[in-house]
N, C-alpha and C positions, 0 to 999 in steps of 0.2 A: 939246356933250357927246357923248362917244362912248358908244354903247349897248353892252350886254352881248351875250352869245351866247344864242340860243334855238334850240331844236331839238325840238319836239313830235312830229314824225312818228316812227313806229316803223319801222325799216329792218331788212329781211332782204337780205342780199348772198349769193347762192349758185347755182351751177349747178342749173337745175331748181325754183327756189323758187317759180315761178309755180304749181306743184301744190298749194301750201298755200292757195291762194284759196279753194276751198271750205270749208276748216276755219275761215279767218278770217271769212268771211261768216257761217257757222253760229254762230260764237261771239257774234256780235251779233243773230242772227236776222234778217239782211239776206237776204231772200228775193226781192226785187224790185230789180234794178240796171239802169242803163243802161250798156251798153258804148260809150264814146267811143273811135272807133278810127280811126288813119290810114286813108285809103281804100285804100292799096296793101297793107295787110296782111289785109283781110276774107277774100280767097280763099286765104290761105296755109295749109297743112296744120296747122301749130301752132296758128294760131288758131281754125280750125275744130275741132280736138281740145279745146282749151280752153273753147270755148263748149259743146261736148258735155258736158264734164266738169261744168261748172256746171249744165247742164239735168239731168243725171244725179243731181245733189244737190238736186233740186227748186228751182232757182233760175231764176226768170223773168228773161231778160236780152236784151232787144231791142238792135240795134245802131244807132248813129248815126254816120256818117262823113261828113257833108256840110259840109266846111270845107277851108280852102286851106292851103297850105304856109306862109303868113304870115296867120293867121286873122283874119278881119274881125269888128268888134264885132257885125254882124248875124248873123254865123253862130254866135257864143256865144249870142246871144239866142235863136235858134232851137233850139240845142241845149238850152238852159234850158227852153223849151217843151215840147220832147220828154221832158225829165226829169220836168217837173211833171205833165204829161198821162198819163204812164204810172205815176204815184204811186210813185216809186222810193224804196226806202230808202237808196241809196247810188248813187254813180256810180264806174265804174271806167274810168280812162284808160289806153289801151293804146297807144303810139306814141312819136314824138318830140316835140319842144316843142310843135309845132302841135296836137297831140292833147291833150297835158297841159295847156297854157294855155287852150285852148277849154273843157276840161272843169272846170278851176278857176273860170272865170269863170261857166260854166252853173251849176255847184253852188251858187255864191253867187246868182246872178239868180233860180234857182228859188224862193228863200225870200224874197227881196227884190225888191217890185214896183218897177218902173221901167226905164230905159234903161241899157245898160252905161255910157254916157258920165257917167251920174249919180254913178257911183262911182269915177271916176278919182281917184286919189289914195291916201291911206292911212286905213283903218279908217273908212270912210264908210258902211257897211252895219250896220244895227242887228240882224239876224237872223242866226244862225249858218247857214253853208252846209250843203247836204246833205253827209254824210260822203264822202270822196273816197279811193280807192285807187289808186295810180299804179304802173304797170308800164311803165318806159321800155324803148324797143327800139333806141334810138340810144345812142351813148357821148359825148354831149355836153350835153344840155339841162340837166341838173341840176333841172329844174323839179319833180321828184318830191319834193324836199326844200326848197322855196322857197315864200315867202308871196306871190308875185306872178303876176298873169297879164298877158302883153303881148300886145295886140291892135292891129290896124290899123284907123285911122280913115280910110275911104276918101275921105270927104268933104273932110276937111282934109288927107289925104296925109301922114299922121304916124303913128307909133306911140304908143300910151298905155298907162299901167301901172295896173292895179287891184291894191292891196295890202291886205292885212289879216291879223292875226295868226291869225284863224280860217280863213284860207285855206290854211295849210299842210295837206297831205294827211295823212289819219289814219294811212295806211300806205303805204310804198313797197316793193314787191318788185322787186328789182334782180336779174334773172335774165340772167347773162351769155351763156347758150345763145342768146337772142334776137338777139345780134349775128351769129350765124353765117349769116344770111341776108341781110346787108347787103353791097352791092357795095363793093369795095375803096375807091372814091373817097369813098363816104359814111362809111365807117368813118374814112378821113383827116380829112375836113372836119369831121365832128362831134366827134371827138377833139381837133382843134384848137380847137374852140368850148371843150371841157372845159379846155384849156390857158389859153385866154383867160380863163375864169372864174377859175382859180387865180391867174393872174398879176396880174389886175387887182384881185382881192381883196387879194392881197399888198402891192401898192404903193399902192392908194388911201388916202385920208384916214380912212376909216372901219374900217381894219384894226384887230383886236384880237388878243390872244394865242392865242385858240382858233382863230380864222379862219386865222391864220398857220400853225399847226400843221397844220391840214387841207390849206392850200393848197400848202405846200411838199412834203407827202407826194404830193399830186396831181401835181405838176410832176414829181417825179422818176419817178413811175409812168409818166407819159406818155412822157417821155424813153427810158425803158428798154422800155417793151412795145409802143408804137405801132407801130413799123416791122415788128417780127415779126408783129403782128396783121394788118398790110396785106399783108404778104408772103404771108402764109398764106391770104389771102382770108377771114379769120374763122375759119379752121379750127384755129388754135392755142388749145386750151382754157386754158392757163395764161395766154396774153396776154389772152384775152377777159375772163378774170376781173378781172384787175389793171387793164385799161382801164376796164371797168364800175365797178370801185371807184373809180378816179380820178376819173371822171366825177360819181359821187355825192358824193366828198369835196369836189371843186371846187363842186359845188352847194351843200353845207352852208356852204362858206367865203364864197362871194359872196352867199349868201342873208342872211348876217349882216353882211358888209362892204361889199356893193355891188360894182358894176363901174364902168367909167370909160369914157376916150375912145374905145376900140375900139368898144365897144358903142354909145356916142352917134353914131358914124358908121355902124356897120352896121345900127342899127335905122332911121336915116334913109334909108338907101340900100334897105333892105328894104321900107319904107313906100312909096317912090317906084317902085322899079323891080322889086319882088317877088323879089329874089334870096333864095336860102335863107341863112337866119341863120348857120348854121354855115360855109358857103362864105365869106360876107362877113367873118366874124371871121377865118377862117384867112388871107385875103388881107391883112387890115389890121393884124394883130397886131404884127408885127415893125416896120412903118412908124410906126405910132403910138407904140409903146414908143421907138423911136429919136428920135422928136421930143422926147419928155419926158425923155430919159436924164439930163439935168443934174440933175432933181428925184429921181429913182429908183435912180441908180446902185448905192448901197450896198444897197439891198433886192434888186437883180437878182443883185449879186454873192453875196449870201447864199444866193438861190435856186440860182444856178449852183453854188456849192460843195455844197450839199446835194444837188442832182441829179447830182453827180459830173462837172460839166462843166469845173471848174477846181479848184485848190487853194485852201486857205483863205487863204494869203497873196497869192494872185493878184487883188488887188482893183483893177479897172480900169474904175471907172464903168459897170458894166453891160455892157461891150463883149463879154466871152465869152458872156453870156446871149443877147444880141441876135443875135450872129453864129450861135449855136447854134439860136436860133428860126428865122432866115431859111434856114439850111442845112437844117433838118428840113423846112421848107415845100418847099423845091426838091426834096429827096429824095422827097417824097411826091407830087410834081407837082401842088401846089397852083398853079392858074393865076395869071396876073399880073393886076394891076388893069385893065390896058387891055383884056384879054379880056372884062370884064363888059359892054363896050359902053356906058359911061355917058359921055354928051356933056359937054364942059367947060361948056356953057351951063347945066348943072345943078348946078355946084358951088356957087353962092351959096345955092341953095335948100337943098341938102344940109348946108352949113355952118351956115346959120341954124336948121335943125331940130336939127343936132347940139348946138348951144349951147343950145337949149330943153330938151333931153332931161334927164329928171330925175337921171340920174346924173352929169351934167356937173359938179356941185359936188363930186362924189368924186375927181376927178382929182387926181394929185399936184402938178400945178402949174395954175394959172388958165388956163382955155382959153376962147377967144372963137370967133366964126365966123371971124375972119381966121386964126387958127390952123388950124382945121379945113381952110380953103380953101388954105392953104400945103401941108398934108399931101396934099390932092387933087392939087393941081399937080405936086408932087413925083412922085407915083404915075403922073400922067398922061405926065410926062416921061421916065418910066422910071428915075428915080433913087430 
């Protein structure tokens, strides 16, 4: 049975909207918060100013930033301990997917005794998490509007997902101005991550009419505004706004319709080789779609038409869209798979993990380890 659409997070999208944070906290009388912040942001002027703003409004806000680009389960557990020991009223996640996923898991673990692995699955925790406010600083994660935290299990070398309806952030403040400090390469890979979210939500088996509407809008925005944003090194305010919006729309889409094979591979590669998630998705998007194009051509033709990539009558089994994605990746200088340094000896392990991924069943066609291995072999051969 297909599930309906759910979005309990209250969302604000607009330049400078992070300044609303003190008013938001005061409205709930949240005076003690844990700031879970990407390590690279702690010294930036805008973050220092934001923390001072909170403190000037009487908010006690210790900072926690001890986590990796692919956050580990132990790091989420330590973040939960920090939240619990500080007796916080709320958790504020500031950063990309690593910060948001760490914070979401920590907010849940702080109110539910046990280890992170105890809650892998869906709605396995009895107590509501500490309220979470999310401020994304990249244009790809979408985690500010989803109910899942993806963590790396180092012992088993795989990524695991903790899901729960109560894990949706209470608020998401999507401030496009926070993208201005990102390097062009990170703008490109994280926005390609957003494109991946939108496309996989659109073509997957759990798509629904609302997620479709959000996904196609996100696709159109990425194709129109990503290159101007990268060319301006984040300086184009109009492009910043539309790409930040696209990322959030794509997050709402896949948060309700799931992702598929691209993520199955990228999460496996990320767990084994610690490659950034957005980069892996950017590299894999076109090849995985091309492998599945027989099953999703009509949906991709629909997306291509709405994105202005082809006329309504030019239905060619997704080829215009696939070609457009590959060409966009080339223009953005997304590296080729072979540059990631993944040895062919690892392909079997990657493929097995991809088949075991919780999103594998959402693929538009049935995918097994052998299918994923064929994709990897093709990439290694340069095809």
